[in-house]
VEXDREN-2710 file (C-alpha; in Angstrom, 1 decimal):
% VEXDREN-2710
k/r/px/py/pz
1/MET/-1.9/17.3/8.6
2/PRO/-4.7/15.4/10.4
3/GLU/-4.1/13.9/13.9
4/PRO/-3.4/10.2/13.9
5/GLU/-6.4/7.9/14.4
6/GLY/-4.3/5.1/15.9
7/GLU/-1.8/2.7/14.3
8/PRO/-2.4/2.4/10.6
9/ALA/-3.9/-0.9/9.5
10/GLY/-1.4/-3.5/8.4
11/SER/1.6/-1.7/10.0
12/PRO/4.2/-3.8/11.9
13/PRO/4.3/-3.7/15.7
14/PRO/6.3/-0.8/17.2
15/ALA/10.0/-1.6/17.6
16/PRO/10.6/-2.9/21.1
17/HIS/13.8/-0.8/21.5
18/PRO/13.3/2.7/23.0
19/ARG/14.1/5.6/20.8
20/PRO/17.7/6.7/21.3
21/PRO/18.5/9.9/23.2
22/HIS/19.8/12.8/21.1
23/HIS/23.6/12.6/21.4
24/ARG/26.7/13.4/19.4
25/GLY/27.9/10.7/17.1
26/ALA/24.6/9.1/16.3
27/ARG/25.0/6.1/14.0
28/LEU/22.7/4.1/11.7
29/ASP/22.4/0.5/12.7
30/ALA/19.8/-2.3/12.2
31/PRO/17.5/-1.2/15.1
32/ALA/17.6/2.4/13.8
33/VAL/16.5/1.1/10.4
34/ARG/13.7/-0.7/12.1
35/ARG/12.6/2.4/13.9
36/TRP/12.9/4.4/10.7
37/CYS/10.5/2.0/8.8
38/ALA/8.0/2.0/11.6
39/LEU/8.0/5.8/12.0
40/ALA/7.9/6.4/8.2
41/LEU/4.9/4.1/7.9
42/ASP/3.1/5.9/10.7
43/ALA/3.9/9.3/9.3
44/LEU/2.8/8.4/5.8
45/GLY/-0.4/6.9/7.1
46/ARG/-1.2/10.2/8.8
47/ALA/-0.1/12.3/5.8
48/ARG/-1.6/10.0/3.1
49/GLU/-4.8/12.0/2.5
50/ASP/-2.9/15.3/2.3
51/ILE/-0.4/13.9/-0.2
52/ASP/-3.2/12.3/-2.2
53/ALA/-4.9/15.7/-2.4
54/ILE/-2.0/17.4/-4.1
55/ASN/-1.2/14.6/-6.5
56/VAL/-1.5/16.4/-10.0
57/TYR/1.6/15.0/-11.7
58/PRO/2.3/12.9/-13.8
59/VAL/-1.4/11.9/-13.5
60/ALA/-3.9/13.6/-11.3
61/ASP/-5.3/10.3/-9.9
62/GLY/-5.0/11.2/-6.2
63/ASP/-3.2/8.1/-5.0
64/THR/0.5/9.2/-4.5
65/GLY/0.2/9.2/-0.7
66/THR/-1.5/5.8/-0.7
67/ASN/1.1/4.3/-3.0
68/LEU/4.0/5.6/-0.9
69/TYR/2.3/4.3/2.2
70/LEU/1.9/0.8/0.7
71/THR/5.5/0.8/-0.6
72/VAL/6.9/1.6/2.8
73/GLU/4.5/-0.8/4.4
74/SER/6.0/-3.6/2.3
75/ALA/9.5/-2.4/3.3
76/ALA/8.6/-2.3/7.0
77/GLN/7.1/-5.8/6.9
78/ALA/10.3/-7.2/5.3
79/VAL/12.4/-5.6/8.1
80/GLU/10.1/-7.0/10.8
81/ALA/10.5/-10.4/9.3
82/VAL/14.3/-10.2/9.6
83/PHE/14.0/-9.2/13.2
84/ALA/11.4/-12.0/13.9
85/ALA/13.8/-14.6/12.4
86/HIS/16.5/-13.5/14.9
87/GLU/14.2/-13.4/18.0
88/THR/14.9/-17.0/18.9
89/GLY/18.7/-16.6/18.5
90/ALA/21.3/-14.8/20.4
91/THR/22.3/-12.3/17.7
92/ARG/20.4/-9.4/16.3
93/PRO/20.3/-8.5/12.6
94/ALA/23.3/-6.7/11.0
95/LEU/22.8/-3.4/9.3
96/SER/23.2/-5.0/5.9
97/ASP/20.4/-7.5/6.8
98/ALA/18.0/-4.7/7.7
99/VAL/18.7/-2.4/4.7
100/ARG/18.7/-5.2/2.3
101/ALA/15.3/-6.4/3.5
102/MET/14.0/-2.8/3.5
103/ALA/15.1/-2.3/-0.2
104/HIS/13.7/-5.7/-1.3
105/GLY/10.4/-5.2/0.5
106/ALA/10.0/-1.8/-1.1
107/LEU/10.9/-3.3/-4.5
108/ILE/8.3/-6.1/-4.4
109/GLY/5.6/-3.8/-2.9
110/ALA/6.2/-0.6/-4.9
111/ARG/3.0/1.1/-6.1
112/GLY/2.6/3.9/-8.6
113/ASN/5.2/6.2/-10.1
114/SER/6.4/7.7/-6.8
115/GLY/6.4/4.4/-4.9
116/THR/8.6/2.8/-7.6
117/ILE/11.0/5.7/-7.5
118/LEU/11.1/5.5/-3.6
119/ALA/11.9/1.8/-3.9
120/GLN/14.9/2.7/-6.1
121/LEU/16.0/5.4/-3.6
122/LEU/16.1/2.7/-0.9
123/ARG/17.8/0.3/-3.1
124/GLY/20.5/2.9/-3.9
125/MET/21.1/3.4/-0.2
126/ALA/21.3/-0.3/0.4
127/GLN/23.9/-0.7/-2.3
128/VAL/26.2/1.6/-0.3
129/LEU/25.2/0.4/3.2
130/THR/25.8/-3.3/2.4
131/THR/29.2/-2.8/0.8
132/PRO/31.7/-4.9/2.8
133/ARG/33.7/-2.9/5.3
134/ASP/36.1/-3.6/8.1
135/GLU/34.5/-5.7/10.9
136/ALA/34.6/-2.8/13.4
137/HIS/32.3/-0.7/11.3
138/ALA/30.1/-3.4/9.8
139/ALA/27.4/-3.0/12.4
140/TYR/26.6/0.6/11.7
141/ALA/27.0/3.5/9.3
142/ASP/28.6/6.8/10.2
143/GLY/27.8/10.2/8.7
144/PRO/30.0/10.1/5.6
145/LEU/28.7/6.6/4.7
146/LEU/25.1/7.8/5.1
147/ALA/25.9/10.8/2.8
148/ARG/27.3/8.5/0.2
149/ALA/24.2/6.3/0.5
150/LEU/21.9/9.3/-0.1
151/ARG/24.0/10.3/-3.1
152/ARG/23.8/6.8/-4.6
153/ALA/20.1/6.8/-4.0
154/ALA/19.5/10.0/-5.9
155/ASP/21.8/9.0/-8.8
156/SER/20.2/5.6/-9.2
157/ALA/16.7/7.0/-9.1
158/TYR/17.6/9.3/-12.0
159/GLY/18.9/6.3/-13.9
160/ALA/15.7/4.4/-13.4
161/VAL/13.5/7.0/-14.9
162/ALA/13.4/7.0/-18.7
163/HIS/12.8/10.8/-19.0
164/PRO/13.7/12.6/-15.8
165/VAL/11.7/15.8/-15.0
166/GLU/12.8/18.5/-12.6
167/GLY/10.4/19.6/-10.0
168/THR/9.6/16.1/-9.0
169/VAL/10.7/13.6/-6.3
170/LEU/14.0/13.4/-8.3
171/THR/14.8/17.0/-7.6
172/VAL/14.0/16.6/-3.9
173/ALA/16.2/13.5/-3.6
174/THR/19.1/15.3/-5.2
175/ALA/18.8/18.2/-2.9
176/ALA/18.8/15.8/0.1
177/ALA/22.1/14.3/-1.2
178/ASP/23.6/17.8/-1.7
179/GLY/22.6/18.7/1.9
180/ALA/24.1/15.5/3.3
181/ASP/27.4/16.1/1.4
182/ALA/27.5/19.7/2.7
183/ALA/27.0/18.6/6.3
184/GLY/30.5/17.1/6.4
185/SER/29.9/15.4/9.8
186/ALA/30.7/12.0/11.3
187/ASP/27.3/12.2/13.1
188/CYS/24.5/10.4/11.2
189/ALA/21.9/12.6/12.9
190/VAL/23.6/15.8/11.6
191/VAL/23.8/14.4/8.1
192/ALA/20.2/13.2/8.1
193/ARG/18.9/16.6/9.4
194/ALA/20.9/18.5/6.8
195/ALA/19.4/16.2/4.1
196/HIS/15.9/16.7/5.4
197/ASP/16.3/20.5/5.6
198/ALA/17.7/20.7/2.0
199/ALA/14.9/18.4/0.7
200/LEU/12.3/20.6/2.4
201/THR/13.7/23.7/0.8
202/ALA/13.8/22.0/-2.6
203/LEU/10.2/20.8/-2.2
204/GLY/9.0/24.4/-1.8
205/GLU/10.7/25.2/-5.1
206/THR/9.2/22.4/-7.2
207/PRO/6.5/24.7/-8.7
208/ARG/9.3/26.8/-10.2
209/HIS/10.3/23.8/-12.3
210/LEU/6.9/22.3/-13.1
211/ALA/4.1/24.5/-14.4
212/VAL/1.3/22.0/-13.6
213/LEU/2.3/22.4/-9.9
214/ALA/2.3/26.1/-10.0
215/ARG/-1.1/26.2/-11.8
216/ALA/-2.6/24.0/-9.1
217/GLY/-0.9/25.9/-6.3
218/VAL/0.8/22.8/-4.8
219/VAL/4.2/21.2/-4.4
220/ASP/5.1/17.8/-5.8
221/ALA/3.3/15.0/-4.0
222/GLY/6.1/12.5/-4.4
223/GLY/8.6/15.0/-3.2
224/ARG/6.5/15.7/-0.1
225/GLY/6.4/12.0/0.6
226/VAL/10.2/11.7/0.4
227/VAL/10.5/14.7/2.8
228/THR/8.2/12.8/5.2
229/VAL/10.5/9.8/5.0
230/LEU/13.6/11.9/5.7
231/HIS/11.8/13.6/8.5
232/THR/11.3/10.2/10.2
233/LEU/14.9/9.2/9.5
234/VAL/16.0/12.1/11.7
235/GLU/13.5/11.1/14.4
236/ALA/14.7/7.5/14.3
237/LEU/18.3/8.6/14.8
238/THR/17.7/11.2/17.5
239/GLY/14.4/10.5/19.1
240/GLU/13.3/14.0/18.2
241/ALA/11.3/15.0/15.2
242/PRO/12.5/18.1/13.3
243/ALA/10.4/21.2/13.7
244/ARG/7.8/21.5/11.0
245/PRO/7.6/24.8/9.1
246/ALA/4.5/26.9/9.3
247/PRO/2.1/26.2/6.4
248/ARG/2.3/28.6/3.5
249/PRO/-0.8/30.9/3.2
250/PRO/-3.0/30.3/0.2
251/GLY/-1.5/31.8/-3.0
252/ALA/2.0/32.0/-1.5
253/LEU/3.5/29.5/-3.9
254/VAL/5.9/30.8/-6.5
255/ALA/4.8/31.8/-9.9
256/PRO/5.2/29.3/-12.8
257/CYS/8.4/29.3/-14.6
258/ALA/8.3/30.2/-18.3
259/ALA/10.7/27.3/-19.0
260/ALA/8.5/24.7/-17.4
261/PRO/7.4/22.0/-19.8
262/ALA/4.3/23.1/-21.8
263/ASP/2.6/19.7/-22.3
264/HIS/1.7/19.0/-18.7
265/HIS/-2.0/19.6/-18.4
266/ALA/-3.6/21.0/-15.3
267/PRO/-5.8/18.9/-13.1
268/GLY/-9.2/18.6/-14.6
269/GLU/-8.0/19.4/-18.1
270/ALA/-8.5/16.8/-20.8
271/ALA/-5.3/15.5/-22.3
272/SER/-6.1/13.6/-25.5
273/ASP/-2.6/12.1/-25.6
274/SER/-2.6/10.9/-21.9
275/PRO/-2.3/7.1/-21.7
276/ALA/-5.3/5.3/-20.4
277/TYR/-3.6/2.6/-18.2
278/GLU/-1.0/2.3/-15.5
279/VAL/0.8/-1.1/-15.8
280/ILE/3.0/-2.4/-13.0
281/TYR/4.6/-5.8/-12.7
282/LEU/7.5/-7.6/-11.1
283/LEU/9.9/-9.1/-13.6
284/ASP/12.4/-11.9/-13.4
285/ALA/14.9/-11.1/-16.2
286/GLU/18.6/-10.6/-17.1
287/ASP/20.1/-7.1/-17.4
288/ALA/20.4/-7.2/-21.1
289/ALA/16.8/-8.2/-21.6
290/VAL/15.7/-5.3/-19.3
291/ASP/17.7/-2.9/-21.4
292/ARG/15.7/-4.0/-24.5
293/LEU/12.5/-3.8/-22.5
294/ARG/13.1/-0.2/-21.5
295/GLY/13.4/0.8/-25.2
296/ARG/10.2/-1.0/-26.2
297/LEU/8.1/0.3/-23.3
298/ASP/9.5/3.8/-23.9
299/ARG/8.0/3.7/-27.4
300/LEU/4.7/2.4/-26.1
301/GLY/4.0/5.0/-23.4
302/ASP/5.4/7.4/-20.8
303/SER/6.2/7.7/-17.1
304/LEU/8.5/4.7/-17.5
305/VAL/10.4/3.7/-14.4
306/VAL/12.3/0.4/-14.2
307/VAL/13.9/-0.3/-10.8
308/GLY/15.7/-3.3/-9.3
309/GLY/18.6/-5.5/-10.3
310/ASP/20.1/-8.9/-9.6
311/GLY/17.5/-10.6/-11.7
312/LEU/14.4/-9.0/-10.1
313/TRP/12.9/-5.8/-11.4
314/ASN/9.8/-3.6/-10.8
315/VAL/8.4/-2.2/-14.0
316/HIS/6.0/0.8/-14.1
317/VAL/4.7/2.5/-17.2
318/HIS/1.6/4.5/-18.5
319/VAL/0.3/3.1/-21.8
320/ASP/-2.8/2.9/-24.0
321/ASP/-2.2/-0.7/-24.8
322/ALA/-1.8/-2.5/-21.5
323/GLY/-1.6/-5.9/-23.3
324/ALA/1.4/-4.8/-25.3
325/ALA/3.2/-3.7/-22.1
326/VAL/2.7/-7.1/-20.5
327/GLU/3.7/-8.9/-23.7
328/ALA/6.9/-6.9/-23.7
329/GLY/7.6/-8.2/-20.2
330/ILE/6.9/-11.8/-21.3
331/GLU/9.5/-11.4/-24.0
332/ALA/12.0/-10.1/-21.6
333/GLY/11.5/-12.6/-18.8
334/ARG/8.8/-13.8/-16.4
335/PRO/6.4/-11.0/-15.3
336/HIS/4.3/-11.6/-12.2
337/ARG/2.1/-9.6/-9.8
338/VAL/0.8/-7.8/-12.9
339/ARG/-1.4/-4.9/-12.0
340/ILE/-3.3/-2.8/-14.5
341/THR/-5.2/0.3/-13.4
342/HIS/-7.4/2.3/-15.7
343/PHE/-7.2/6.1/-15.4
344/GLY/-11.0/6.5/-15.6
345/ALA/-10.8/10.3/-15.0
346/GLN/-8.7/10.8/-18.1
347/ALA/-10.1/8.1/-20.4
348/ALA/-13.7/7.6/-19.3
349/ALA/-15.7/5.4/-21.6
350/ARG/-17.6/7.4/-24.2
351/PRO/-21.1/6.3/-24.9
352/ASP/-21.9/5.3/-28.5
353/ALA/-23.5/8.2/-30.3
354/ALA/-26.3/5.9/-31.4
355/GLN/-27.1/4.9/-27.8
356/PRO/-28.5/7.2/-25.1
357/PRO/-26.3/7.4/-22.0
358/ARG/-27.2/4.8/-19.4
359/GLU/-29.2/6.2/-16.5
360/ARG/-27.4/6.2/-13.1
361/ALA/-28.8/3.9/-10.4
362/PRO/-29.8/5.7/-7.2
363/ARG/-27.4/3.6/-5.1
364/ALA/-24.8/0.7/-5.3
365/VAL/-22.5/-1.3/-3.2
366/VAL/-18.9/-1.9/-4.1
367/ALA/-17.0/-4.7/-2.2
368/VAL/-13.5/-6.2/-2.2
369/VAL/-13.7/-10.0/-2.2
370/PRO/-10.9/-12.6/-2.0
371/GLY/-12.4/-15.4/-4.2
372/ASP/-14.7/-16.1/-7.2
373/GLY/-17.3/-17.9/-5.0
374/LEU/-17.7/-14.8/-2.8
375/ALA/-17.7/-12.6/-5.8
376/GLU/-20.7/-14.5/-7.1
377/LEU/-22.4/-14.4/-3.7
378/TYR/-21.9/-10.6/-3.5
379/ALA/-23.1/-10.1/-7.1
380/GLN/-26.3/-12.0/-6.2
381/GLY/-26.8/-9.4/-3.5
382/GLY/-26.4/-6.6/-6.1
383/ALA/-22.8/-5.6/-5.3
384/THR/-20.1/-4.6/-7.8
385/THR/-17.0/-6.6/-6.8
386/VAL/-13.2/-6.1/-6.9
387/HIS/-11.2/-9.3/-6.7
388/ALA/-8.3/-9.2/-4.2
389/ARG/-5.7/-11.7/-5.3
390/ALA/-3.6/-13.4/-2.6
391/GLY/-0.7/-11.1/-1.7
392/GLU/-1.9/-8.5/-4.2
393/PRO/-4.4/-6.1/-2.6
394/PRO/-6.2/-3.8/-5.1
395/ALA/-4.8/-0.3/-5.7
396/SER/-6.9/2.8/-5.0
397/GLY/-7.3/3.3/-8.8
398/GLU/-8.9/-0.1/-9.1
399/LEU/-11.4/0.6/-6.3
400/ALA/-12.1/4.1/-7.8
401/GLU/-12.8/2.6/-11.2
402/ALA/-15.1/0.0/-9.6
403/ILE/-17.1/2.8/-7.9
404/ARG/-17.4/4.5/-11.3
405/ARG/-18.4/1.2/-13.0
406/ALA/-21.2/0.8/-10.5
407/HIS/-22.7/3.9/-12.2
408/ALA/-24.7/5.2/-9.2
409/HIS/-25.3/8.5/-7.6
410/GLU/-24.5/7.0/-4.1
411/VAL/-22.1/4.2/-3.4
412/VAL/-21.3/2.2/-0.2
413/LEU/-17.8/0.8/-0.2
414/LEU/-16.9/-2.3/1.7
415/PRO/-13.1/-3.0/1.8
416/ASN/-13.4/-6.2/3.8
417/ASP/-9.8/-6.0/4.9
418/PRO/-8.2/-3.7/7.6
419/GLU/-5.1/-3.3/5.4
420/LEU/-7.2/-1.6/2.8
421/ARG/-8.4/1.2/5.0
422/HIS/-6.1/3.9/3.5
423/THR/-6.4/2.5/0.0
424/ALA/-10.3/2.5/0.2
425/ALA/-10.3/6.0/1.7
426/ALA/-8.2/7.3/-1.2
427/ALA/-10.5/5.6/-3.7
428/ALA/-13.5/7.2/-2.1
429/GLU/-11.9/10.7/-2.3
430/GLN/-11.2/10.1/-6.0
431/ALA/-14.8/9.1/-6.7
432/ARG/-16.2/12.1/-4.7
433/GLY/-14.2/14.3/-7.0
434/ASP/-16.3/12.9/-9.8
435/GLY/-19.5/13.9/-8.0
436/ILE/-20.3/10.5/-6.6
437/ARG/-21.5/10.3/-2.9
438/VAL/-19.4/7.6/-1.3
439/ALA/-19.7/6.1/2.2
440/LEU/-16.8/3.9/3.4
441/ILE/-17.8/1.2/5.9
442/PRO/-14.6/-0.1/7.5
443/THR/-15.4/-3.8/7.2
444/ARG/-12.4/-6.0/8.3
445/SER/-13.5/-9.3/6.7
446/ALA/-15.7/-10.6/3.9
447/VAL/-18.1/-12.1/6.5
448/GLN/-18.7/-8.6/7.9
449/GLY/-19.4/-7.4/4.4
450/ILE/-21.9/-10.2/3.9
451/ALA/-23.7/-9.1/7.1
452/ALA/-23.7/-5.5/5.9
453/LEU/-25.0/-6.4/2.4
454/ALA/-27.8/-8.5/4.0
455/VAL/-29.4/-5.5/5.5
456/HIS/-28.8/-3.1/2.6
457/GLU/-31.9/-1.4/1.3
458/SER/-31.6/1.0/-1.5
459/GLY/-35.0/2.5/-0.8
460/ARG/-33.9/3.9/2.5
461/ARG/-32.3/7.3/2.9
462/PHE/-28.6/7.0/2.2
463/ASP/-27.5/7.9/5.8
464/GLU/-30.0/5.4/7.3
465/ASP/-28.8/2.7/5.0
466/VAL/-25.2/3.3/5.9
467/VAL/-25.9/3.3/9.6
468/ALA/-27.8/0.0/9.3
469/MET/-25.0/-1.6/7.3
470/THR/-22.4/-0.3/9.6
471/SER/-24.2/-1.7/12.7
472/ALA/-24.7/-5.1/11.0
473/ALA/-21.0/-5.3/10.2
474/GLY/-19.9/-4.1/13.6
475/ALA/-22.1/-6.8/15.3
476/THR/-20.4/-9.5/13.4
477/ARG/-17.2/-11.0/14.9
478/HIS/-14.8/-12.4/12.3
479/GLY/-12.5/-15.3/12.4
480/GLU/-10.2/-17.1/10.0
481/ILE/-8.4/-20.4/9.6
482/SER/-5.1/-19.9/7.7
483/ILE/-1.8/-21.8/7.1
484/ALA/1.5/-20.4/8.4
485/GLU/3.9/-19.7/5.6
486/ARG/7.0/-19.5/7.8
487/GLN/8.2/-19.6/11.4
488/SER/7.1/-16.5/13.2
489/TRP/6.0/-15.1/16.6
490/THR/2.2/-14.7/17.1
491/THR/0.0/-13.7/20.0
492/ALA/-0.6/-17.4/20.7
493/GLY/3.1/-18.3/20.6
494/ILE/5.7/-19.3/18.0
495/CYS/4.3/-21.1/14.9
496/GLN/6.1/-23.2/12.3
497/ALA/5.7/-23.2/8.5
498/GLY/2.6/-25.4/7.7
499/ASP/0.9/-24.9/11.1
500/VAL/-2.8/-24.2/11.1
501/LEU/-3.6/-20.9/12.7
502/GLY/-7.0/-19.9/14.2
503/LEU/-7.6/-16.1/14.2
504/VAL/-10.3/-14.3/16.1
505/ASP/-10.9/-10.6/15.2
506/GLY/-7.5/-10.5/13.4
507/ASP/-5.4/-12.0/16.2
508/VAL/-4.0/-15.5/16.3
509/ALA/-5.8/-17.3/19.1
510/VAL/-4.8/-20.9/18.6
511/ILE/-2.1/-22.9/16.8
512/GLY/-2.3/-26.6/15.8
513/THR/-2.0/-29.1/13.0
514/ASP/-5.6/-30.2/12.3
515/LEU/-7.8/-27.8/10.4
516/THR/-11.1/-29.2/11.8
517/ASP/-9.9/-29.2/15.4
518/ILE/-8.7/-25.6/15.1
519/ALA/-11.9/-24.5/13.5
520/ARG/-13.9/-26.1/16.3
521/THR/-11.8/-24.2/18.9
522/VAL/-12.2/-20.9/17.1
523/LEU/-16.0/-21.4/16.9
524/ASP/-16.3/-22.2/20.6
525/ARG/-14.2/-19.1/21.5
526/MET/-16.3/-16.8/19.2
527/LEU/-19.6/-18.3/20.5
528/SER/-18.6/-18.1/24.1
529/ALA/-19.9/-14.5/24.1
530/GLY/-23.1/-15.5/22.4
531/GLY/-24.4/-15.5/18.9
532/GLU/-27.4/-16.3/16.7
533/MET/-25.8/-17.1/13.3
534/VAL/-22.5/-18.6/12.2
535/THR/-21.3/-18.0/8.6
536/LEU/-18.6/-20.3/7.2
537/VAL/-16.9/-19.4/3.9
538/LEU/-14.8/-22.4/2.8
539/ASP/-12.0/-22.5/0.2
540/ASP/-12.7/-24.9/-2.7
541/GLU/-9.9/-27.2/-1.4
542/VAL/-11.6/-27.8/2.0
543/PRO/-13.5/-31.1/1.9
544/GLU/-17.3/-31.1/2.2
545/GLN/-17.2/-33.3/5.3
546/VAL/-15.3/-30.5/7.2
547/ALA/-18.4/-28.3/6.7
548/ASP/-20.7/-31.1/7.9
549/LEU/-18.6/-31.7/11.0
550/LEU/-18.5/-28.1/11.9
551/GLU/-22.3/-27.6/11.3
552/ARG/-22.9/-30.6/13.6
553/HIS/-20.5/-29.2/16.2
554/VAL/-22.4/-25.9/16.3
555/ARG/-25.8/-27.6/16.4
556/THR/-24.8/-29.9/19.4
557/ARG/-22.6/-27.5/21.4
558/HIS/-24.4/-24.2/20.9
559/LEU/-28.2/-24.5/20.9
560/ALA/-30.4/-22.1/18.9
561/VAL/-27.4/-21.1/16.7
562/ASP/-27.9/-21.4/12.9
563/THR/-25.1/-22.1/10.5
564/VAL/-24.9/-21.1/6.8
565/VAL/-22.0/-22.4/4.6
566/TYR/-20.7/-20.7/1.4
567/ARG/-18.0/-21.8/-1.0
568/GLY/-15.6/-18.9/-1.6
569/GLY/-13.5/-20.3/-4.4
570/ARG/-9.7/-19.9/-4.2
571/GLN/-9.8/-17.2/-1.5
572/GLY/-6.3/-17.4/0.0
573/SER/-7.2/-19.0/3.3
574/PRO/-9.1/-22.3/4.0
575/MET/-11.9/-20.7/6.0
576/LEU/-13.5/-17.5/7.0
577/ILE/-15.9/-17.5/10.0
578/GLY/-18.5/-14.9/11.0
579/VAL/-20.6/-14.9/14.2
580/GLU/-23.6/-12.5/14.4
END
């Protein structure tokens, strides 16, 4: 496992409470849930590439680690929001508040097959941990209750999968529940450690159940992710991480089992009956409608997982007809956050026999952009773009498909968002597996991407071009004007819903009520260290006179500084600012 490179992008701030000392009678309370989420997010961020690398089932698309990371990221952010809402009061969140937020956050942010199952595991735990109890025990869970929660988690995950397969995350989760039951302790730490150890043992046995794993010489990727999550649960409860086993030597995995399913193709093998698309969406619907939806989607494709309840569901399925899968959701209720990913490695477009294959370009740039206006601007600069919808960052499969669509031998990838670092890295690895040379430049904003694209020259050597683009992006400070969605604590103080926030290099620098005034303040702060060029990218709803006022302000207050203004379309925030 690689050493951490710092805190993963987009992760919540570390819990302010110190880790508990290891003592008898450890209990699971709200602060422990908060620690668990933060530790799990950090651990999955560090293990993401390793987990992606062993992802061969159900589709060898190399994004299980990334999907698990993004699912836990959403859970951790939901828990942080609960704690932030209590910071101004005298009470701290109850255990039920924390686990309910964790489960809901995972549900709405679940990605991929394994991420969706993990969301159901957390929901199953929450169903037990939020059950009303006597007041004396409402603030925490003891060992027996944690064991019951882990059992409910495993059972509910099996129920969410249309056709459960052994040797997967389901097997590992069941082993964890068995281990927790066998512990028979009132101490949550003892129960969690027993669950972790049993899950780890089951993970090593997954190739006995699933031939595709044995052929590839790997364990189940989703199961490894769950073991990582359980590992951090022990650490959250005790302050001490369980000892990690020594890595197996190459070839030490068990031989394939003759009874393993025969239709699971090995990585790299063509499977003519493999569906071409992964479809995921949230669905507002009643239970009866969801039951009918399961039957219809099961007939359309495979890898069907439907999780959730109480009117909100997360639907995941692999199909050839993505439109039919979405239409089925429309008939059942209201689908939203619809995400469709094309499995390019399995269903690459076949050239027409009458047409010769298109020649690959020497080099291309792929960029993530938040609005149609920016997409047009980047396209004019020769880039292939991926649209990032507000609150719905692209998955690694979408980025990998965009890299393939660029149809070049060499590709420079610009994620333009710090929270896409892990996703973009996973996409780059997938594309490299297809023989494409990919360089990832860690741009944190679309304005840094503009600066990088401006110096791009395909005629240069690849390494020289990447260095020049990286230098241009790094020399560009980035700011943003956004609108607060809710009351929260920021680096500039407490903001209220509807406040205008001025961010500099990702941190809130100023809070106010007037967009133009806040933009002036942000520009002055960014230009106080010098600069030659200001780039303003405005949302379509920002009046033209705002741009005129800001241009005039820069011209009069900061001599010899040029300003260029672009319209970004509906980009999710009123204004992006770059200073070169």
